[in-house]
C-alpha positions as CSV (number, residue, x, y, z in Angstrom):
1,X,0.2,0.1,-0.4
2,X,2.9,2.4,1.0
3,X,4.7,1.5,-2.4
4,X,1.5,2.5,-4.4
5,X,0.7,5.8,-2.4
6,X,4.8,6.9,-3.2
7,X,4.1,5.6,-6.8
8,X,1.2,7.6,-7.1
9,X,2.7,10.6,-5.5
10,X,5.7,10.4,-8.2
11,X,3.3,10.0,-11.2
12,X,1.0,13.3,-9.7
13,X,4.7,15.3,-9.0
14,X,5.7,14.3,-13.0
15,X,2.3,15.2,-14.3
16,X,2.6,18.8,-12.4
17,X,6.2,18.8,-13.4
18,X,5.0,18.5,-17.2
19,X,1.8,21.1,-16.8
20,X,4.2,23.6,-15.2
21,X,6.9,23.3,-18.0
22,X,4.1,23.3,-20.9
23,X,2.5,26.6,-19.3
24,X,5.8,28.2,-19.0
25,X,6.6,27.5,-22.7
26,X,3.7,29.0,-23.6
27,X,4.0,32.5,-21.7
28,X,7.9,32.3,-23.2
29,X,6.2,32.1,-26.7
30,X,3.9,34.6,-26.1
31,X,6.2,36.9,-24.8
32,X,8.6,36.6,-27.4
33,X,6.5,36.7,-30.3
34,X,3.9,39.5,-29.0
35,X,5.4,40.7,-26.1
36,X,5.3,44.5,-28.1
37,X,1.7,43.8,-28.9
38,X,1.0,43.7,-25.1
39,X,-0.8,47.1,-24.5
40,X,-2.0,49.3,-21.7
41,X,-5.5,50.5,-21.7
42,X,-5.6,53.4,-19.4
43,X,-9.0,54.4,-17.4
44,X,-10.3,57.3,-15.2
45,X,-10.8,55.3,-11.6
46,X,-14.1,56.8,-11.6
47,X,-15.2,56.1,-14.9
48,X,-14.1,52.4,-14.7
49,X,-16.1,51.6,-11.3
50,X,-19.4,53.8,-12.9
51,X,-19.3,51.9,-15.9
52,X,-18.6,48.4,-14.1
53,X,-15.2,48.3,-15.8
54,X,-13.1,48.4,-12.4
55,X,-12.8,44.2,-12.2
56,X,-11.8,44.0,-16.6
57,X,-8.6,44.2,-17.4
58,X,-5.9,46.8,-17.9
59,X,-3.6,45.1,-20.4
60,X,-4.6,43.3,-23.9
61,X,-2.9,42.2,-27.4
62,X,-3.1,44.7,-30.1
63,X,-1.8,42.0,-32.5
64,X,-0.2,43.1,-35.5
65,X,2.2,42.3,-38.0
66,X,4.6,44.3,-40.5
67,X,5.1,43.0,-44.0
68,X,8.0,44.7,-46.4
69,X,7.1,44.4,-49.9
70,X,9.1,45.8,-53.0
71,X,7.4,49.5,-52.9
72,X,5.7,49.2,-49.7
73,X,5.9,48.6,-45.4
74,X,2.1,47.2,-44.6
75,X,1.5,47.4,-41.0
76,X,-1.7,45.5,-40.0
77,X,-2.9,45.7,-36.4
78,X,-6.0,44.0,-35.0
79,X,-8.0,46.6,-33.3
80,X,-11.8,44.8,-33.0
81,X,-14.9,46.1,-31.3
82,X,-13.4,50.0,-32.3
83,X,-14.9,52.4,-35.3
84,X,-12.1,53.9,-37.1
85,X,-13.1,57.3,-36.1
86,X,-11.6,56.3,-32.4
87,X,-8.2,55.7,-33.7
88,X,-5.3,58.0,-34.1
89,X,-2.8,57.2,-36.6
90,X,1.1,59.2,-36.9
91,X,4.5,58.3,-37.9
92,X,7.3,59.7,-36.2
93,X,10.7,59.1,-38.2
94,X,10.7,55.2,-38.5
95,X,7.7,54.7,-35.9
96,X,4.2,54.2,-36.2
97,X,2.2,55.4,-33.5
98,X,-1.7,54.0,-32.8
99,X,-3.6,55.8,-30.0
100,X,-7.1,55.5,-29.3
101,X,-10.0,54.7,-26.7
102,X,-11.9,51.3,-26.9
103,X,-15.6,51.9,-25.3
104,X,-17.2,49.7,-23.1
105,X,-21.0,49.1,-23.8
106,X,-22.8,47.1,-21.6
107,X,-26.0,45.4,-23.1
108,X,-27.4,44.1,-19.7
109,X,-27.0,46.1,-16.7
110,X,-28.5,43.4,-14.4
111,X,-26.0,40.9,-15.6
112,X,-22.7,39.4,-14.3
113,X,-19.4,38.5,-15.9
114,X,-17.7,35.3,-15.4
115,X,-14.9,35.8,-18.0
116,X,-13.4,39.5,-18.3
117,X,-10.4,39.4,-20.9
118,X,-11.2,42.5,-23.1
119,X,-9.6,45.6,-22.0
120,X,-11.3,49.2,-22.5
121,X,-9.9,52.6,-21.9
122,X,-7.4,54.8,-23.8
123,X,-4.3,53.1,-25.2
124,X,-1.4,54.0,-27.4
125,X,0.8,51.1,-29.2
126,X,4.3,52.2,-31.4
127,X,5.9,49.8,-33.7
128,X,9.1,50.3,-35.7
129,X,9.4,50.3,-39.1
130,X,11.8,48.6,-40.9
131,X,12.8,51.3,-43.7
132,X,12.5,54.7,-43.9
133,X,8.8,55.5,-45.6
134,X,7.2,58.5,-47.3
135,X,4.3,59.5,-44.3
136,X,2.8,61.9,-46.7
137,X,1.8,59.1,-49.3
138,X,0.6,56.7,-46.3
139,X,-2.5,55.5,-46.7
140,X,-4.9,53.5,-44.0
141,X,-8.0,51.4,-44.2
142,X,-10.2,49.6,-41.4
143,X,-11.9,46.7,-42.5
144,X,-13.3,43.3,-40.3
145,X,-11.5,44.7,-37.1
146,X,-8.2,44.8,-39.1
147,X,-6.6,48.3,-39.3
148,X,-4.4,48.2,-42.5
149,X,-1.7,51.1,-43.0
150,X,0.3,51.3,-46.2
151,X,3.5,53.4,-46.4
152,X,5.2,53.8,-49.5
153,X,9.2,53.3,-49.2
154,X,11.6,56.1,-50.0
155,X,12.9,55.6,-53.5
156,X,16.6,54.9,-53.6
157,X,17.3,53.9,-50.0
158,X,19.5,50.9,-49.9
159,X,22.1,49.6,-47.5
160,X,25.5,50.4,-48.1
161,X,29.0,49.2,-46.9
162,X,31.0,51.6,-44.8
163,X,34.5,50.9,-45.1
164,X,36.5,50.7,-41.5
165,X,39.5,52.7,-41.6
């Protein structure tokens, strides 16, 4: 009987260790691939309590991608649940900056939330661009919760080697 209990304890320990390793691996992958997408959503303290947002997260992922073609740099960001008028895009040097505010709209005021993973409030996100772009010719569109910004590259920019003296 004692041998069986010891064996069961070892098996439980082994399974817990595997679960912990899997969880840690998931967090490492999330942070390595999406660390820059982790975005803070700021709210006024009074506003959050009045709207029932006090328990909602202040951090969420604004997942995105930066793609470079022969002529353009394309930036796509997932910003579901927002209107295009709630987003502001600026380009400073080689950085695209997105800011806005995601508003909370509660359908039923006599309900109870059991899962709260969406964040609401004002946010900003900076995305480094791989090349110099012509910000005067930038175009943005918003469809199905995805904001796409097309940034033409500055013509003639090419890598050059620098001799060491």
